[in-house]
C-alpha positions, 0 to 999 in steps of 0.5 A: 519530520526527522527532527522530532524523532531525533529530539526523542532520542536526545535527552535534555539537560534536565533528564541527562542523568536519567538517560544514563539509566537503562530502566528509564526506557526499558520499562514503558508505561501506559498503553505500552506495558511491555514493548515485547508485547507488540512484537509478539502481537505482530508475529502472532497476528501475521502467522494467524492470518497466514495459517487461516488463509492456507487452511481455507485454500486447502479446504477449497482445493477439493472443490476443484480450482483447476477445474473451474479455471479450465471450465472458464478458459473453455468459455472465455479464453481472453478478455478485451480491455476497453481502456480509454477509447478516444481519437487516435492523436489523443491516445498518442498523447495519453500514451506519452503522458502515462509512459513519462509518468511511469518512467518518472515513478520508476526513477524517483522510487529507485533513487529513494530506495538507493538513498536509504540503502547507501546512507547510514544516517537514514538507517532508521525505522521511518526511512525503512518504511519509506523505502518499503513504500517506494518498493511497493509503488514500483510493483504497482506500476509494473503490474498495471501500466504496461498493459494500459500502455499497450491499449493506446497502441493495440486495438483490440487490446486482448489479455488472456484469461490466465494473464487477467487472473494473474494481474487481478491477483497482484493488484489486490495483493499490493492494495492489501499490503499498502493498507497494512504498511500505512497502518504500520507507519501510523503506529510508528508516528504514534510511538514517536510522538506519544511515547518518545522515550520508548521509541528506540526500544519499540521500533527496532529494525527487527520489529520493522521487518516483522511489520513490513515483511510478515504482517504486510507482504505475506498477509496481503499476498496470502489473503488475495489468493482467496479473492482470486479463487472465488472470482475464478469460480464465476461463470462468464456467458460469452461477453468478454469486453472489460470496460477498464484498462486492467483486470479489476474486480468490478468490471470482471464481476459485471461480465459474470452471469452465475455464481456472483453472490458468493464472490461478492460476499467474499470480496466484501468480507475481505475488504472489511477485514483488510481495509476497514480494520487497518483504516481504523488502526490508522485513525486511532493512531492519529487520534492519539497523536492529535490528542497529544499534540494539542496538549503541547503548550508551545505553538512551535512544538505543535507545528513540529509535531504535526510536520512529523506526521503530516506527509503520511496523513496526506498519503493515507487520505489520498489512498482511502479517498480513491479506494472509497470512490472506486470500490464503495459504490452501489452495484446499480451503477453500470458505467465505469467511465467515471471510475477509470480516471480515478483508477488511473490517478490511483495506479499511476499518479499517486505512486508519482506523488507519494515520494514527493509528499514524503520528502517535500518537507524532510530536509534530511531526506532531500539532502541525502537524495541530492548526495545520491544523485551527485554521486557515482551511483547515478552517474555510472 
């Protein structure tokens, strides 16, 4: 994965004379007429989405979001999470399994973050995105898993209304953030493979910070406010048993008896704007990548190019397959028993597999991780 990007930085003998001329990489052509356009587009796009969200939220405040929350609290003060109902000993085994997986996710992602921070050779855009992804995986675990683990030991596993809405806010925020981050990583691979001479000019650290901090995190957490607002507007009519192990949109709406249509429509629109838009961006990026790779004459060159983006493409496929299976279903499906195992895989096991997938074929990353593990950072 790294070798191809490093080749993009290193000029060949035939082009060594040209590499000394600044204008060879400062005047991109084709799809990238001006590298600054991408920077301006990312910043303006992020600011537009953020300002739009703030305007909508301010416009909705006169409707009385606090009043809605208070009215719902008077009707439903807490929810009961069903979790995974089974025998006592099997629940103990599941508790041990998920606890061990959670600890493994925390350790491996912290090691990756520490490795990227402490190794100067990894201070490159691709590893910057890898560290940002590891940070995101830690958030996934801390938002959902603690309450799920409590459900294996506590019966009933109750969660207050405000705590449920808080958990529901953070989970889609992280999902939206991951969508934007996956699209940004796909664009990074596109530039590395399709526009290698311009990669150092376009994918600067400042631009990577704009893609992650501004475009992904700020937009993801801002847009989720709208979703939580409309979900909190629905009326619950006594039933407070959630057939899930955390507060998610489908089981929450299933308990509602009034004001459901508006919440469903807003949820659908936001899913189209965030999920579909960035999924299409990733698909277009890989479309250009595949077209470029197929024009490489040598088989070894094609294999090296595919190895550059193969791990990320695997993560994208796993992420969207889980999202489509869990959320893109007819409303007539009443049972969430089949969705809970898939959600568990997406929430717990995918954060465990992603670092392995990213680093499995990356020799530079694996050697850096071994160096980090053998240093005093871990021993101390």
